[in-house]
N, C-alpha and C positions, 0 to 999 in steps of 0.2 A: 510430461510433467507430471509431478510425482502425486500418490495419492492423496496425501497431508491435503497439497494445493488448492486439487479439485474437489475435494470433501470441504477445503475452506471459501470457498467461492461457492457451489452450492447449498453451504448453512448461509452464505452474506448472499442470498442472489436479489434481496433489494436493492444495495447498496449501487448493481450495477443494470438500474431499471431500462435502462439507452443503451445498452448493448439488446441482443438478440441472441437469445435464446441459448441457440443451437452453437452460438461463438463466444460465449462468457468463458470456457475451459480456456481458449486461447486467449484468451488477457493475456498483455506485459505483463512482467514486470511491476513496470513503471506504472503504471495504469493501476493495477492492485494496487500498491502502493500507495501514488495519488487518492485513489479512493477512498480506501482505507484509512489515513490520513483524514485526510478531506471531512468526511460521513459518516463516518462511522463513528463507534465510542472507544473507548479507553482500552476497554478489556478485549473489543476487535484488535488493535492493536497491539494486545499483549499476545491473545493467539497469533496473529500475521508474526509476530516475532521468534516464534515454536517452528511455524509452520516454513519460513525461508531463512530465516537464522538469523538475529539481533546485527549482525556484520550483511547479510546481504541485505537487511531494508536499511541499513545506512550507509552501504554502496550505492543503491538506488536511488534518496532520498540527496545525498552532499554531491553526484552525479547528475542529475539535473540538469540537461540543459537550460538556456535562458530564458527561452519559450515556455520548457516547463515550468522552471519556478514558480515564473508569474500564474500558475496554474494553483497554485499554493494560496490558499488566504493570509494575508500576512500572520496573523495569530497566530497560525497553525504550525506556517516556514519560522517563526520562532520560538514557539514551544518546542516543535519536533527538532530544531537545529539543539537546543540545549541538553532533550533527551537522549539524544543520538549520539551526540559528540564524543561519547566512550567508547563507542564502536566503531567509530571511524579511522 
């Protein structure tokens, strides 16, 4: 994992309160994107795009399995479908 990604996770550690501290840097991109989009701020989202690239965030978001899609709040799913379609 990249140093930037690890720093991002460390700075936003509270978003991953349910993940043991020793495991936080090992979370998947899927969980990282889901958590930031559902529970983070727009500034967190902007920062995430810089860390993972907008294309990677869009790929993870639009590539979510049917079960994973249900993890997104409906209004979040709608908003980010519009916000990320330019990168898909």
